[in-house]
N, C-alpha and C positions, 0 to 999 in steps of 0.2 A: 725718465732720466737715463742716460747711457754713460757709464763710467768706463773709461779705457785706461788700463794701467799695465805697464810692462811686467812680466813675470820676475824680473830682477829686483823688484821693489822689496821683496822679502829679505834681500841681502843688503839693502841700503844702509842699515844701521851698522853692520859689520864693516862695510866699505868706508863709511864715514869715520868709524872708530880707528880703523887702520891708517887712514890718512892723518887723523889727528895725532895718533901715537907716533907717526913718523916725522912730525914737525920738530925742528930743533928747539924751539921755544917750549914745547910741551915736554920734551925729554928732560929739561932742567928740573921739572917738577916731579919726576919719577921718584918713588921710594923703593929701595931694594928690600928684598925679603929679610935680609939680615938686619937692616936698620929698623924695619917694622917690628921684628921680633925683639930686638934689643930695647926698643922704646915702648913696647907693648901697645902699639897703636892698633886700633880696631876700626876698620872702615865699614863694618856691617851694622854699627849702631845707628 
Protein backbone atom coordinates (compact mmCIF):
# COMPACT_ATOMS: atom_id res chain seq x y z
CA UNK A 1 0.00 0.00 0.00
CA UNK A 2 1.30 3.40 -0.94
CA UNK A 3 -0.14 6.48 0.76
CA UNK A 4 0.46 9.88 -0.72
CA UNK A 5 -0.43 12.90 1.42
CA UNK A 6 0.58 16.53 0.99
CA UNK A 7 2.72 18.04 3.78
CA UNK A 8 0.07 20.75 4.37
CA UNK A 9 -2.22 18.14 5.91
CA UNK A 10 -0.81 18.86 9.35
CA UNK A 11 -2.30 22.36 9.09
CA UNK A 12 -5.71 21.32 7.77
CA UNK A 13 -7.33 21.50 11.22
CA UNK A 14 -6.12 25.08 11.72
CA UNK A 15 -7.19 26.07 8.21
CA UNK A 16 -10.64 24.56 8.71
CA UNK A 17 -11.00 26.25 12.09
CA UNK A 18 -10.05 29.63 10.69
CA UNK A 19 -12.56 29.26 7.87
CA UNK A 20 -15.29 28.25 10.33
CA UNK A 21 -14.46 31.14 12.66
CA UNK A 22 -14.69 33.63 9.80
CA UNK A 23 -18.25 32.64 8.85
CA UNK A 24 -20.89 35.21 9.82
CA UNK A 25 -23.24 32.53 11.14
CA UNK A 26 -20.53 31.20 13.44
CA UNK A 27 -19.62 34.67 14.74
CA UNK A 28 -23.14 34.97 16.17
CA UNK A 29 -22.29 32.08 18.51
CA UNK A 30 -19.09 33.60 19.90
CA UNK A 31 -18.92 34.22 23.65
CA UNK A 32 -16.68 37.06 24.76
CA UNK A 33 -14.20 36.66 27.59
CA UNK A 34 -16.12 39.20 29.68
CA UNK A 35 -19.44 37.37 29.24
CA UNK A 36 -17.82 34.04 30.01
CA UNK A 37 -16.25 35.39 33.20
CA UNK A 38 -19.49 37.09 34.27
CA UNK A 39 -21.54 33.94 33.81
CA UNK A 40 -18.78 31.63 35.09
CA UNK A 41 -19.12 29.37 32.07
CA UNK A 42 -16.49 26.70 31.67
CA UNK A 43 -15.79 25.07 28.34
CA UNK A 44 -13.18 22.70 29.74
CA UNK A 45 -15.67 20.47 31.57
